[in-house]
Legacy VTK file of the C-alpha trace (Angstrom):
# vtk DataFile Version 3.0
C-alpha trace
ASCII
DATASET POLYDATA
POINTS 60 float
64.069 84.833 -99.732
62.158 82.787 -102.129
59.372 84.061 -103.937
56.616 81.976 -103.562
53.669 84.088 -105.404
51.903 82.196 -108.208
53.509 83.233 -111.432
52.605 82.202 -114.874
54.786 82.279 -117.667
55.191 81.504 -121.450
57.583 79.191 -122.905
59.317 81.207 -125.471
62.087 78.565 -126.665
62.993 75.074 -125.719
66.819 74.586 -125.987
67.899 71.076 -125.082
67.959 70.411 -121.627
66.611 74.103 -120.900
63.739 75.932 -121.851
63.590 80.125 -121.838
60.300 81.382 -120.076
58.932 84.916 -120.050
56.784 86.001 -117.301
53.215 87.103 -118.513
52.118 89.529 -115.467
55.350 92.031 -116.753
55.402 92.629 -120.267
59.345 93.792 -119.950
60.453 91.148 -117.934
63.791 89.554 -118.541
63.489 85.804 -119.652
64.528 83.180 -117.559
66.117 79.807 -118.205
64.988 76.776 -116.329
65.969 73.076 -116.439
63.387 70.790 -118.370
63.831 68.499 -115.622
61.849 70.896 -113.156
59.198 71.402 -116.135
56.025 69.283 -117.083
57.166 66.776 -119.970
54.767 67.719 -122.266
55.633 71.279 -122.797
56.252 72.705 -126.049
57.117 76.548 -127.422
53.958 78.518 -126.627
52.671 76.598 -123.834
51.494 78.452 -120.587
52.958 77.598 -116.863
51.905 78.089 -113.506
54.610 78.343 -110.982
53.339 77.762 -107.499
54.960 76.720 -104.450
58.315 76.059 -106.577
56.467 73.887 -108.704
55.568 74.302 -112.463
52.020 73.029 -113.822
50.831 73.265 -117.596
48.089 75.157 -117.883
47.178 74.398 -121.767
LINES 1 61
60 0 1 2 3 4 5 6 7 8 9 10 11 12 13 14 15 16 17 18 19 20 21 22 23 24 25 26 27 28 29 30 31 32 33 34 35 36 37 38 39 40 41 42 43 44 45 46 47 48 49 50 51 52 53 54 55 56 57 58 59
């Protein structure tokens, strides 16, 4: 089952075609690697993202 709960992430590292994201709701959450093609174009390290309905939106 796919988790559809709105979740906020922090971009902690950009590495080529992937970005490493850390979930903000869980302080000890393991970072996840997400293909940059699935993320907004203008993200940078330190950006906050909202994932909702399998889509990522830049918050700041």
